[in-house]
GUSE-188358 format. One line per field, with one value per residue: residue number from 1; x, y, z of N, C-alpha, C in turn. Coordinates in steps of 0.05 Angstrom, whole numbers. Layout:
<tormis>
i <- NUM; ...
n_xx <- X; ...
n_yy <- Y; ...
n_zz <- Z; ...
ca_xx <- X; ...
ca_yy <- Y; ...
ca_zz <- Z; ...
c_xx <- X; ...
c_yy <- Y; ...
c_zz <- Z; ...
</tormis>
This chain:
<tormis>
i <- 1; 2; 3; 4; 5; 6; 7; 8; 9; 10; 11; 12; 13; 14; 15; 16; 17; 18; 19; 20; 21; 22; 23; 24; 25; 26; 27; 28; 29; 30; 31; 32; 33; 34; 35; 36; 37; 38; 39; 40; 41; 42; 43; 44; 45; 46; 47; 48; 49; 50; 51; 52; 53; 54; 55; 56; 57; 58; 59; 60; 61; 62; 63; 64; 65; 66; 67; 68; 69; 70; 71; 72; 73; 74; 75; 76; 77; 78; 79; 80; 81; 82; 83; 84; 85; 86; 87; 88; 89; 90; 91; 92; 93; 94; 95; 96; 97; 98; 99; 100; 101; 102; 103; 104; 105; 106; 107; 108; 109; 110; 111; 112; 113; 114; 115; 116; 117; 118; 119; 120; 121; 122; 123; 124; 125; 126; 127; 128; 129; 130; 131; 132; 133; 134; 135; 136; 137; 138; 139; 140; 141; 142; 143; 144; 145; 146; 147; 148; 149; 150; 151; 152; 153; 154; 155; 156; 157; 158; 159; 160; 161; 162; 163; 164; 165; 166; 167; 168; 169; 170; 171; 172; 173; 174; 175; 176; 177; 178; 179; 180; 181; 182; 183; 184; 185; 186; 187; 188; 189; 190; 191; 192; 193; 194; 195; 196; 197; 198; 199; 200; 201; 202; 203; 204; 205; 206; 207; 208; 209; 210; 211; 212; 213; 214; 215; 216; 217; 218; 219; 220; 221; 222; 223; 224; 225; 226; 227; 228; 229; 230; 231; 232; 233; 234; 235; 236; 237; 238; 239; 240; 241; 242; 243; 244; 245; 246; 247; 248; 249; 250; 251; 252; 253; 254; 255; 256; 257; 258; 259; 260; 261; 262; 263; 264; 265; 266; 267; 268; 269; 270; 271; 272; 273; 274; 275; 276; 277; 278; 279; 280; 281; 282; 283; 284; 285; 286; 287; 288; 289; 290; 291; 292; 293; 294; 295; 296; 297; 298; 299; 300; 301; 302; 303; 304; 305; 306; 307; 308; 309; 310; 311; 312; 313; 314; 315; 316; 317; 318; 319
n_xx <- 3156; 3221; 3223; 3242; 3237; 3251; 3242; 3229; 3260; 3239; 3185; 3118; 3116; 3076; 3065; 3113; 3115; 3068; 3079; 3120; 3092; 3054; 3086; 3107; 3060; 3048; 3088; 3140; 3211; 3248; 3252; 3282; 3324; 3351; 3410; 3406; 3402; 3359; 3313; 3351; 3375; 3384; 3358; 3307; 3296; 3299; 3252; 3215; 3217; 3180; 3133; 3133; 3135; 3157; 3187; 3253; 3303; 3342; 3399; 3407; 3443; 3488; 3538; 3606; 3641; 3615; 3610; 3651; 3684; 3673; 3629; 3593; 3589; 3566; 3517; 3492; 3488; 3454; 3405; 3396; 3388; 3342; 3306; 3301; 3340; 3335; 3362; 3405; 3467; 3479; 3532; 3567; 3613; 3601; 3602; 3651; 3636; 3593; 3613; 3656; 3633; 3588; 3604; 3656; 3697; 3745; 3754; 3797; 3831; 3787; 3775; 3812; 3802; 3748; 3751; 3782; 3751; 3703; 3726; 3742; 3692; 3667; 3702; 3694; 3641; 3649; 3674; 3728; 3785; 3809; 3867; 3905; 3899; 3909; 3880; 3833; 3821; 3807; 3793; 3747; 3697; 3640; 3596; 3560; 3524; 3515; 3528; 3498; 3542; 3544; 3517; 3490; 3528; 3523; 3551; 3551; 3560; 3589; 3632; 3677; 3718; 3697; 3653; 3677; 3704; 3660; 3639; 3677; 3683; 3633; 3563; 3526; 3506; 3491; 3457; 3450; 3414; 3431; 3426; 3388; 3415; 3469; 3476; 3469; 3511; 3559; 3560; 3541; 3574; 3625; 3618; 3608; 3657; 3695; 3674; 3673; 3728; 3745; 3721; 3671; 3600; 3555; 3500; 3483; 3493; 3469; 3439; 3419; 3381; 3363; 3302; 3270; 3202; 3134; 3066; 3024; 2981; 2998; 3047; 3081; 3086; 3113; 3161; 3182; 3189; 3228; 3271; 3282; 3300; 3345; 3378; 3416; 3451; 3477; 3514; 3552; 3615; 3625; 3577; 3572; 3614; 3597; 3549; 3570; 3600; 3558; 3539; 3515; 3541; 3528; 3485; 3509; 3546; 3510; 3485; 3528; 3537; 3492; 3457; 3428; 3391; 3341; 3352; 3390; 3359; 3328; 3368; 3373; 3358; 3299; 3310; 3350; 3321; 3279; 3309; 3324; 3279; 3212; 3153; 3084; 3029; 3009; 3025; 3066; 3103; 3115; 3138; 3185; 3212; 3220; 3256; 3300; 3311; 3325; 3371; 3404; 3396; 3377; 3345; 3307; 3294; 3243; 3234; 3207; 3182; 3191; 3137; 3097; 3044; 3057; 3033; 2997; 3038; 3069; 3033; 3025; 3075; 3078; 3039
n_yy <- 2026; 2039; 2087; 2137; 2176; 2238; 2259; 2317; 2339; 2379; 2421; 2404; 2344; 2307; 2315; 2300; 2245; 2228; 2235; 2197; 2150; 2148; 2143; 2092; 2061; 2070; 2043; 2062; 2059; 2076; 2116; 2177; 2220; 2284; 2313; 2365; 2430; 2416; 2368; 2312; 2268; 2212; 2198; 2213; 2177; 2129; 2133; 2134; 2083; 2051; 2075; 2071; 2011; 1979; 2002; 2020; 2056; 2115; 2158; 2220; 2267; 2246; 2287; 2267; 2290; 2305; 2265; 2217; 2160; 2114; 2130; 2139; 2088; 2060; 2088; 2082; 2026; 2017; 2042; 2010; 1961; 1971; 1979; 1930; 1914; 1950; 1996; 2044; 2076; 2140; 2181; 2243; 2296; 2349; 2420; 2471; 2517; 2501; 2456; 2477; 2521; 2499; 2451; 2455; 2430; 2408; 2406; 2367; 2333; 2317; 2270; 2230; 2228; 2212; 2161; 2135; 2140; 2111; 2061; 2052; 2051; 2006; 1967; 1966; 1950; 1898; 1877; 1887; 1924; 1988; 2016; 2040; 2088; 2155; 2201; 2180; 2134; 2076; 2035; 2015; 1969; 1929; 1909; 1855; 1859; 1848; 1879; 1886; 1868; 1886; 1933; 1978; 2030; 2094; 2147; 2217; 2258; 2306; 2325; 2300; 2269; 2252; 2224; 2182; 2158; 2140; 2103; 2065; 2048; 2047; 2028; 2055; 2120; 2186; 2240; 2310; 2366; 2358; 2366; 2328; 2323; 2328; 2282; 2244; 2258; 2262; 2238; 2183; 2160; 2165; 2131; 2082; 2073; 2068; 2023; 1983; 1978; 1959; 1910; 1907; 1899; 1935; 1937; 1929; 1976; 2034; 2094; 2146; 2199; 2264; 2295; 2353; 2363; 2377; 2368; 2407; 2463; 2513; 2537; 2581; 2593; 2547; 2551; 2596; 2576; 2537; 2569; 2597; 2556; 2537; 2581; 2585; 2545; 2563; 2594; 2561; 2530; 2476; 2462; 2504; 2493; 2445; 2461; 2494; 2456; 2426; 2456; 2504; 2552; 2604; 2617; 2617; 2659; 2701; 2702; 2717; 2768; 2795; 2847; 2847; 2805; 2791; 2795; 2756; 2710; 2713; 2702; 2648; 2605; 2585; 2544; 2515; 2500; 2468; 2427; 2403; 2395; 2368; 2391; 2402; 2366; 2297; 2266; 2297; 2296; 2241; 2236; 2266; 2237; 2190; 2210; 2220; 2167; 2147; 2175; 2149; 2149; 2105; 2104; 2151; 2205; 2238; 2304; 2354; 2415; 2480; 2511; 2483; 2433; 2371; 2321; 2308; 2306; 2262; 2222; 2229; 2217; 2162; 2145
n_zz <- 2502; 2530; 2581; 2627; 2688; 2719; 2783; 2818; 2878; 2906; 2932; 2958; 2997; 2986; 2932; 2908; 2922; 2897; 2842; 2836; 2850; 2809; 2764; 2774; 2770; 2716; 2689; 2682; 2671; 2709; 2768; 2783; 2822; 2828; 2859; 2891; 2925; 2959; 2983; 3007; 2959; 2965; 3013; 2999; 2956; 2985; 3016; 2975; 2956; 2981; 2965; 2910; 2888; 2847; 2806; 2782; 2819; 2822; 2831; 2799; 2786; 2838; 2866; 2871; 2908; 2954; 2990; 3022; 2990; 3021; 3051; 3010; 2986; 3029; 3037; 2986; 2983; 3025; 3009; 2964; 2988; 3019; 2979; 2956; 2918; 2875; 2863; 2831; 2824; 2808; 2790; 2791; 2773; 2788; 2800; 2805; 2834; 2866; 2893; 2921; 2950; 2975; 2999; 3015; 2990; 2940; 2871; 2836; 2792; 2748; 2714; 2729; 2784; 2786; 2762; 2801; 2847; 2834; 2830; 2883; 2910; 2886; 2902; 2958; 2961; 2944; 2986; 2994; 3017; 2995; 2982; 2951; 2924; 2898; 2914; 2936; 2985; 3025; 3082; 3098; 3121; 3112; 3164; 3188; 3147; 3079; 3021; 2955; 2906; 2853; 2843; 2797; 2767; 2742; 2703; 2702; 2646; 2603; 2572; 2521; 2544; 2594; 2576; 2549; 2591; 2622; 2586; 2588; 2644; 2669; 2679; 2652; 2625; 2645; 2620; 2618; 2598; 2547; 2480; 2431; 2382; 2397; 2426; 2386; 2350; 2379; 2433; 2429; 2386; 2411; 2456; 2431; 2403; 2445; 2474; 2436; 2425; 2474; 2476; 2498; 2510; 2474; 2475; 2527; 2553; 2583; 2561; 2591; 2583; 2598; 2584; 2581; 2589; 2571; 2571; 2542; 2524; 2528; 2500; 2499; 2553; 2570; 2541; 2565; 2617; 2607; 2591; 2637; 2670; 2641; 2643; 2685; 2672; 2627; 2649; 2670; 2666; 2646; 2621; 2584; 2549; 2527; 2502; 2462; 2433; 2415; 2374; 2386; 2394; 2379; 2412; 2462; 2455; 2446; 2496; 2528; 2510; 2525; 2558; 2605; 2652; 2628; 2573; 2570; 2577; 2531; 2494; 2491; 2444; 2406; 2371; 2397; 2443; 2423; 2402; 2448; 2481; 2496; 2478; 2478; 2451; 2466; 2422; 2400; 2441; 2443; 2393; 2399; 2440; 2411; 2374; 2406; 2421; 2371; 2364; 2397; 2452; 2493; 2537; 2549; 2594; 2622; 2646; 2690; 2665; 2687; 2719; 2693; 2690; 2716; 2718; 2673; 2635; 2651; 2639; 2584; 2562; 2560; 2528
ca_xx <- 3184; 3233; 3224; 3246; 3228; 3265; 3223; 3242; 3260; 3228; 3156; 3106; 3123; 3054; 3068; 3136; 3107; 3047; 3092; 3134; 3072; 3042; 3107; 3108; 3036; 3048; 3108; 3166; 3234; 3261; 3247; 3308; 3324; 3377; 3421; 3409; 3400; 3332; 3315; 3373; 3365; 3385; 3336; 3282; 3293; 3292; 3224; 3199; 3218; 3154; 3111; 3135; 3148; 3166; 3205; 3280; 3308; 3369; 3408; 3414; 3463; 3500; 3567; 3623; 3657; 3601; 3612; 3674; 3676; 3661; 3602; 3577; 3585; 3548; 3491; 3480; 3482; 3430; 3381; 3392; 3376; 3314; 3289; 3302; 3358; 3325; 3376; 3430; 3481; 3489; 3553; 3577; 3634; 3590; 3614; 3669; 3623; 3577; 3630; 3672; 3617; 3569; 3616; 3684; 3715; 3760; 3756; 3825; 3832; 3761; 3774; 3828; 3789; 3724; 3759; 3791; 3728; 3687; 3741; 3740; 3664; 3662; 3718; 3682; 3618; 3658; 3687; 3757; 3794; 3822; 3886; 3927; 3891; 3923; 3862; 3812; 3829; 3789; 3794; 3720; 3686; 3612; 3594; 3533; 3508; 3530; 3516; 3499; 3568; 3542; 3498; 3499; 3538; 3522; 3566; 3542; 3581; 3585; 3655; 3685; 3734; 3680; 3636; 3694; 3708; 3635; 3637; 3698; 3681; 3607; 3542; 3509; 3514; 3468; 3461; 3432; 3414; 3445; 3407; 3389; 3436; 3495; 3476; 3473; 3536; 3582; 3559; 3539; 3598; 3647; 3613; 3612; 3685; 3708; 3665; 3683; 3757; 3749; 3707; 3648; 3575; 3542; 3471; 3478; 3500; 3445; 3442; 3396; 3383; 3341; 3286; 3250; 3177; 3109; 3042; 3010; 2974; 3011; 3074; 3096; 3093; 3133; 3186; 3192; 3199; 3253; 3292; 3288; 3316; 3370; 3393; 3439; 3470; 3493; 3536; 3570; 3635; 3623; 3554; 3577; 3631; 3580; 3531; 3586; 3607; 3533; 3531; 3500; 3559; 3515; 3469; 3528; 3556; 3488; 3481; 3550; 3535; 3467; 3462; 3413; 3380; 3320; 3365; 3403; 3338; 3321; 3390; 3370; 3341; 3279; 3323; 3362; 3300; 3265; 3328; 3327; 3254; 3187; 3132; 3061; 3010; 3021; 3038; 3091; 3122; 3123; 3157; 3211; 3224; 3230; 3280; 3322; 3319; 3339; 3398; 3420; 3389; 3358; 3328; 3301; 3284; 3229; 3236; 3186; 3189; 3182; 3111; 3077; 3032; 3073; 3016; 2990; 3062; 3075; 3015; 3029; 3100; 3077; 3016
ca_yy <- 2031; 2047; 2115; 2141; 2202; 2251; 2272; 2337; 2336; 2404; 2422; 2388; 2315; 2292; 2316; 2283; 2217; 2223; 2231; 2171; 2128; 2146; 2132; 2064; 2049; 2072; 2026; 2075; 2042; 2085; 2143; 2187; 2245; 2298; 2320; 2394; 2440; 2411; 2343; 2294; 2249; 2184; 2195; 2214; 2151; 2108; 2136; 2128; 2054; 2040; 2088; 2060; 1986; 1963; 2017; 2024; 2081; 2123; 2186; 2231; 2250; 2255; 2294; 2250; 2304; 2311; 2242; 2200; 2135; 2096; 2139; 2135; 2059; 2052; 2100; 2070; 1999; 2017; 2047; 1987; 1940; 1979; 1977; 1902; 1912; 1966; 2021; 2048; 2100; 2160; 2199; 2265; 2313; 2374; 2445; 2482; 2537; 2488; 2438; 2494; 2538; 2483; 2428; 2461; 2410; 2418; 2389; 2367; 2323; 2303; 2243; 2212; 2225; 2197; 2134; 2124; 2140; 2088; 2036; 2048; 2044; 1979; 1949; 1964; 1932; 1871; 1868; 1891; 1951; 2001; 2032; 2049; 2112; 2180; 2218; 2165; 2109; 2068; 2008; 2010; 1943; 1925; 1890; 1845; 1866; 1844; 1894; 1875; 1878; 1896; 1956; 1993; 2057; 2111; 2171; 2241; 2266; 2326; 2327; 2275; 2254; 2238; 2205; 2159; 2144; 2126; 2080; 2045; 2037; 2048; 2012; 2073; 2148; 2205; 2265; 2331; 2389; 2351; 2364; 2302; 2323; 2324; 2254; 2229; 2264; 2261; 2219; 2154; 2151; 2161; 2107; 2059; 2069; 2058; 1997; 1964; 1974; 1944; 1885; 1908; 1898; 1961; 1935; 1930; 2002; 2051; 2123; 2159; 2227; 2281; 2309; 2370; 2357; 2388; 2364; 2432; 2480; 2539; 2534; 2604; 2590; 2526; 2562; 2614; 2559; 2525; 2589; 2603; 2534; 2536; 2605; 2581; 2527; 2579; 2607; 2541; 2524; 2450; 2463; 2522; 2479; 2425; 2475; 2502; 2432; 2417; 2473; 2527; 2573; 2630; 2621; 2624; 2686; 2720; 2703; 2732; 2797; 2806; 2868; 2843; 2777; 2786; 2791; 2730; 2691; 2714; 2692; 2619; 2603; 2564; 2522; 2499; 2490; 2446; 2405; 2391; 2391; 2357; 2409; 2401; 2345; 2270; 2257; 2311; 2286; 2215; 2239; 2275; 2214; 2172; 2223; 2214; 2139; 2144; 2187; 2130; 2150; 2082; 2108; 2179; 2211; 2263; 2321; 2374; 2442; 2498; 2525; 2466; 2411; 2347; 2297; 2301; 2300; 2235; 2204; 2232; 2205; 2133; 2138
ca_zz <- 2499; 2555; 2587; 2655; 2697; 2741; 2801; 2833; 2907; 2916; 2934; 2979; 2995; 2974; 2903; 2901; 2925; 2877; 2816; 2836; 2850; 2783; 2746; 2779; 2759; 2687; 2678; 2676; 2677; 2734; 2781; 2790; 2836; 2827; 2885; 2892; 2952; 2969; 2999; 3000; 2939; 2975; 3033; 2983; 2942; 3005; 3022; 2951; 2951; 2989; 2949; 2883; 2895; 2825; 2788; 2791; 2832; 2817; 2833; 2772; 2797; 2863; 2863; 2887; 2928; 2979; 3007; 3018; 2977; 3040; 3057; 2986; 2984; 3050; 3031; 2963; 2990; 3043; 2992; 2948; 3005; 3026; 2955; 2946; 2895; 2852; 2862; 2816; 2834; 2788; 2801; 2774; 2784; 2799; 2790; 2825; 2851; 2887; 2908; 2940; 2968; 2991; 3013; 3024; 2977; 2917; 2847; 2827; 2765; 2747; 2702; 2746; 2810; 2782; 2758; 2826; 2865; 2826; 2837; 2912; 2917; 2878; 2919; 2984; 2957; 2940; 3011; 2993; 3021; 2972; 2996; 2933; 2909; 2903; 2929; 2950; 2997; 3047; 3093; 3108; 3116; 3121; 3186; 3192; 3124; 3055; 2999; 2928; 2895; 2826; 2840; 2773; 2769; 2718; 2706; 2688; 2628; 2583; 2555; 2508; 2562; 2614; 2561; 2543; 2616; 2628; 2568; 2597; 2671; 2681; 2668; 2637; 2626; 2650; 2604; 2627; 2581; 2522; 2457; 2417; 2361; 2410; 2433; 2361; 2336; 2397; 2455; 2421; 2373; 2431; 2472; 2414; 2398; 2469; 2482; 2416; 2430; 2499; 2474; 2515; 2497; 2472; 2480; 2556; 2564; 2583; 2556; 2605; 2574; 2607; 2564; 2592; 2574; 2581; 2555; 2548; 2502; 2533; 2490; 2507; 2581; 2572; 2532; 2586; 2639; 2599; 2591; 2665; 2680; 2627; 2647; 2702; 2658; 2608; 2664; 2682; 2645; 2633; 2603; 2562; 2530; 2513; 2484; 2439; 2418; 2403; 2352; 2396; 2402; 2376; 2436; 2484; 2449; 2451; 2525; 2539; 2502; 2535; 2578; 2629; 2654; 2608; 2547; 2571; 2572; 2502; 2478; 2488; 2420; 2403; 2358; 2418; 2461; 2410; 2399; 2474; 2496; 2484; 2487; 2461; 2457; 2470; 2397; 2397; 2462; 2434; 2371; 2410; 2453; 2390; 2362; 2425; 2418; 2345; 2367; 2414; 2480; 2496; 2561; 2554; 2621; 2622; 2670; 2690; 2657; 2708; 2715; 2679; 2705; 2709; 2717; 2645; 2620; 2658; 2625; 2555; 2554; 2557; 2511
c_xx <- 3195; 3233; 3226; 3236; 3247; 3243; 3238; 3240; 3250; 3197; 3145; 3112; 3101; 3055; 3091; 3128; 3086; 3059; 3106; 3114; 3060; 3061; 3109; 3084; 3036; 3070; 3134; 3189; 3247; 3251; 3274; 3305; 3351; 3384; 3427; 3406; 3371; 3333; 3339; 3362; 3364; 3362; 3309; 3276; 3286; 3263; 3206; 3199; 3192; 3131; 3110; 3150; 3160; 3188; 3233; 3283; 3337; 3374; 3417; 3420; 3473; 3530; 3584; 3637; 3641; 3600; 3639; 3665; 3663; 3633; 3583; 3570; 3564; 3520; 3477; 3472; 3457; 3405; 3376; 3379; 3347; 3295; 3290; 3317; 3349; 3341; 3400; 3441; 3491; 3508; 3561; 3599; 3622; 3605; 3630; 3655; 3607; 3594; 3646; 3655; 3598; 3584; 3645; 3704; 3728; 3760; 3784; 3826; 3808; 3762; 3789; 3813; 3763; 3731; 3767; 3768; 3710; 3700; 3740; 3712; 3659; 3678; 3705; 3656; 3626; 3673; 3717; 3764; 3808; 3842; 3908; 3921; 3908; 3906; 3843; 3823; 3810; 3794; 3768; 3711; 3658; 3612; 3564; 3514; 3525; 3516; 3516; 3525; 3566; 3520; 3508; 3508; 3536; 3538; 3552; 3565; 3572; 3607; 3661; 3701; 3717; 3662; 3652; 3700; 3683; 3632; 3655; 3691; 3653; 3587; 3523; 3519; 3488; 3475; 3440; 3436; 3429; 3425; 3410; 3410; 3463; 3498; 3482; 3501; 3561; 3581; 3560; 3563; 3622; 3643; 3618; 3641; 3700; 3700; 3673; 3712; 3763; 3735; 3683; 3622; 3562; 3512; 3465; 3484; 3477; 3453; 3417; 3398; 3358; 3328; 3265; 3224; 3153; 3086; 3024; 3002; 2988; 3041; 3091; 3104; 3114; 3160; 3198; 3203; 3225; 3276; 3301; 3306; 3343; 3389; 3419; 3460; 3487; 3515; 3556; 3589; 3631; 3600; 3559; 3594; 3615; 3561; 3546; 3593; 3582; 3524; 3515; 3518; 3547; 3498; 3487; 3539; 3534; 3483; 3503; 3548; 3510; 3473; 3447; 3401; 3358; 3331; 3379; 3383; 3331; 3343; 3388; 3349; 3320; 3291; 3336; 3341; 3286; 3283; 3329; 3301; 3232; 3164; 3108; 3042; 3024; 3036; 3065; 3112; 3132; 3143; 3184; 3226; 3235; 3255; 3304; 3331; 3334; 3367; 3416; 3415; 3368; 3341; 3324; 3287; 3270; 3233; 3216; 3197; 3176; 3156; 3091; 3067; 3045; 3056; 3008; 3015; 3071; 3058; 3020; 3054; 3099; 3053; 3026
c_yy <- 2042; 2077; 2117; 2169; 2212; 2265; 2292; 2331; 2361; 2402; 2404; 2358; 2300; 2292; 2299; 2253; 2210; 2219; 2204; 2148; 2125; 2135; 2102; 2050; 2049; 2056; 2039; 2057; 2050; 2112; 2152; 2214; 2258; 2307; 2349; 2403; 2439; 2386; 2327; 2272; 2221; 2179; 2195; 2188; 2128; 2109; 2128; 2098; 2041; 2050; 2076; 2033; 1970; 1976; 2018; 2052; 2089; 2153; 2196; 2261; 2262; 2263; 2278; 2264; 2311; 2288; 2228; 2175; 2115; 2104; 2135; 2105; 2050; 2063; 2086; 2041; 1997; 2022; 2023; 1964; 1946; 1977; 1949; 1900; 1928; 1992; 2021; 2075; 2117; 2179; 2220; 2281; 2337; 2398; 2458; 2501; 2523; 2470; 2454; 2509; 2522; 2464; 2433; 2442; 2422; 2397; 2390; 2359; 2306; 2275; 2223; 2207; 2209; 2167; 2121; 2121; 2115; 2062; 2031; 2038; 2015; 1959; 1945; 1947; 1903; 1860; 1870; 1920; 1962; 2022; 2044; 2075; 2136; 2199; 2203; 2139; 2102; 2039; 2001; 1982; 1941; 1904; 1881; 1851; 1863; 1858; 1879; 1885; 1891; 1917; 1972; 2021; 2071; 2136; 2194; 2251; 2287; 2327; 2299; 2257; 2238; 2218; 2179; 2143; 2128; 2101; 2058; 2032; 2035; 2030; 2029; 2102; 2164; 2231; 2285; 2355; 2384; 2349; 2337; 2301; 2318; 2294; 2237; 2233; 2261; 2239; 2190; 2145; 2147; 2136; 2082; 2053; 2057; 2029; 1976; 1958; 1957; 1916; 1884; 1909; 1926; 1960; 1937; 1956; 2021; 2080; 2136; 2189; 2243; 2296; 2327; 2368; 2370; 2382; 2388; 2446; 2508; 2537; 2557; 2602; 2569; 2536; 2580; 2598; 2546; 2545; 2596; 2581; 2533; 2559; 2600; 2563; 2542; 2594; 2588; 2531; 2497; 2450; 2481; 2508; 2459; 2439; 2484; 2478; 2421; 2434; 2498; 2548; 2601; 2637; 2630; 2652; 2707; 2723; 2720; 2762; 2810; 2826; 2865; 2814; 2772; 2781; 2764; 2708; 2689; 2702; 2661; 2614; 2581; 2539; 2503; 2485; 2466; 2422; 2389; 2380; 2378; 2374; 2407; 2378; 2318; 2260; 2271; 2301; 2258; 2217; 2248; 2253; 2194; 2184; 2219; 2185; 2134; 2155; 2169; 2131; 2129; 2084; 2138; 2184; 2238; 2278; 2343; 2401; 2461; 2511; 2508; 2444; 2385; 2322; 2290; 2294; 2271; 2215; 2205; 2218; 2175; 2125; 2129
c_zz <- 2526; 2558; 2618; 2662; 2719; 2757; 2818; 2863; 2921; 2918; 2955; 2975; 2981; 2944; 2894; 2901; 2903; 2849; 2815; 2835; 2822; 2762; 2749; 2767; 2728; 2673; 2670; 2685; 2703; 2742; 2791; 2805; 2834; 2855; 2885; 2921; 2961; 2986; 2989; 2982; 2950; 2995; 3019; 2969; 2961; 3012; 2999; 2945; 2959; 2974; 2921; 2884; 2872; 2808; 2800; 2802; 2828; 2824; 2806; 2775; 2823; 2858; 2881; 2910; 2954; 2998; 3001; 3003; 2996; 3047; 3034; 2982; 3004; 3045; 3008; 2969; 3008; 3027; 2974; 2964; 3012; 3003; 2942; 2919; 2871; 2849; 2843; 2823; 2810; 2801; 2781; 2788; 2799; 2787; 2812; 2844; 2873; 2904; 2929; 2959; 2985; 3009; 3022; 3013; 2953; 2895; 2837; 2798; 2761; 2737; 2720; 2773; 2808; 2778; 2785; 2846; 2859; 2834; 2867; 2920; 2910; 2895; 2946; 2982; 2955; 2965; 3012; 3000; 2996; 2983; 2978; 2919; 2917; 2920; 2946; 2960; 3020; 3056; 3106; 3102; 3127; 3143; 3189; 3169; 3099; 3032; 2973; 2915; 2868; 2823; 2816; 2780; 2742; 2723; 2690; 2671; 2609; 2562; 2543; 2527; 2582; 2600; 2556; 2569; 2625; 2611; 2577; 2623; 2682; 2667; 2650; 2640; 2630; 2636; 2613; 2609; 2555; 2500; 2443; 2396; 2373; 2417; 2408; 2349; 2353; 2417; 2446; 2405; 2392; 2447; 2455; 2408; 2421; 2475; 2461; 2420; 2454; 2498; 2492; 2499; 2497; 2480; 2510; 2569; 2561; 2578; 2567; 2600; 2583; 2584; 2578; 2576; 2588; 2561; 2561; 2522; 2504; 2526; 2499; 2536; 2585; 2563; 2552; 2610; 2632; 2600; 2619; 2677; 2668; 2633; 2663; 2689; 2638; 2622; 2676; 2660; 2631; 2613; 2579; 2540; 2514; 2494; 2459; 2421; 2404; 2380; 2360; 2407; 2399; 2400; 2459; 2480; 2454; 2481; 2537; 2533; 2512; 2557; 2604; 2629; 2633; 2581; 2547; 2566; 2543; 2484; 2474; 2466; 2421; 2389; 2378; 2435; 2448; 2403; 2425; 2485; 2480; 2495; 2468; 2470; 2460; 2446; 2393; 2417; 2453; 2412; 2380; 2424; 2433; 2377; 2380; 2423; 2392; 2347; 2384; 2443; 2485; 2521; 2565; 2580; 2620; 2648; 2667; 2681; 2678; 2700; 2700; 2697; 2697; 2706; 2688; 2628; 2626; 2642; 2595; 2546; 2550; 2539; 2483
</tormis>
């Protein structure tokens, strides 16, 4: 069955490359890299194209505000060319704190700006300038190199509005920290409604959902690692709203009322963690991935849980 993996861009390069190479050998659908304050995801994926010569490669995801549409179109087309047409571009809005403090940019109207940005990128790949946008415009033209015009674009989405936009204009959606119940009850129904109304094929639309996973006997250690990772998301507005919509408002309230960081970690319930994560033996991990598929995530993407060994998890997820 289809399964993908997110490979962290942190840590020794030999480990990053080894994870990607093993995923390629094991038949994973794609190797993805997030765009955080570590190695650049596009450069990392370009290097991994040679290490993992068969698997698809994708950003999961790159914030649109850190590159102009022309720069994004050029960078994505280059990685796609270097990987012989195996690249897909995952785009996301990001968060105000990182966009403003890291990049000196400003998030205006997320839905309108994402729609416009994607339109400009696709126009440039097709060899057409895009000069009618309110925020994004470009007369960039490729010289001596013709990009693939139909490089897939996936959108990161948490809110209903962005989910619906992805269903309308993208080739797939990337979900991060979204419990399987939220995918079943909110994400997939919204996608289905939009695509049916637009006469679009639902079967060809990919739902790439991150599943923090660990093949381990040390369940307590894995739970601790998950809480450490989720801690920062409980402080970000977009994620908080999604957690509440997913039925975990009590977790958010407990987090807010906690008096110190340790209590904030404890506020993240095991109910939430087990709705989101796959922790245990190979059979348990397989069962969780099947639960995500049954919820409508046709391409679950395993991610490493902090402090756990990722190599056995990579192997367990395809057994």
